[in-house]
Residue, then its C-alpha position, 0 to 999 in steps of 0.5 A: x484442535x481449532x474447533x475448540x478455540x472460542x470465536x475461531x472463524x476462517x475468512x471466506x473465500x472472497x476475503x482470502x482472494x481479495x487479500x491475496x490480490x492486495x498483497x500480490x500488488x504490494x510485492x513490487x518495490x516501485x508500488x511500495x514507493x508509490x504508495x508511501x509517497x501517496x500516504x504523504x499526500x496527493x501527487x501527480x504521475x510525474x512527481x511520483x515517477x521522480x520519487x520512485x525513480x521510475x519512468x512516468x509510463x511505468x508509474x502510470x501502469x502501476x497506478x492503474x493496477x493499484x486503482x483497480x485493486x482499490x488501493x489508490x484513487x484518482x482525482x481529475x483536474x483538467x487534463x491532470x490526474x492527482x492520485x492519493x491512497x484510497x483510505x486508512x486501511x492502505x496506510x495501516x497495511x503499508x506501515x505494518x509491512x514496513x514495520x515487519x521488514x524493519x524487524x527482519x532487517x534488524x533481526x530484532x523482534x521487539x525494538x524496531x519502531x513502526x514507520x509513522x505516516x501522518x494523515x494526508x490532508 
């Protein structure tokens, strides 16, 4: 049946693996909080820990995983590292995930508004 669909194309194995890994990393509520905060702008581990309600050591471990997956990036300034979301793809991915969660929570498929995230400066 799918062969009769015009322009039907499955993603390659590497794309599937990388997408699954990104979704796996986003399955943790603390990581979602961290990423949402980073979408508002650059931040330090201490600030992210306060926003996420987690210990700085736990946030640092989450950031290391998110950085390895290419979801966040760090900028060193002296002895401090400031983190930010990697790019616009992360913004869209997280906004869509939260939009979907809002639909499920409300039981409404059409009326929920997607969370808006302004571009980080």
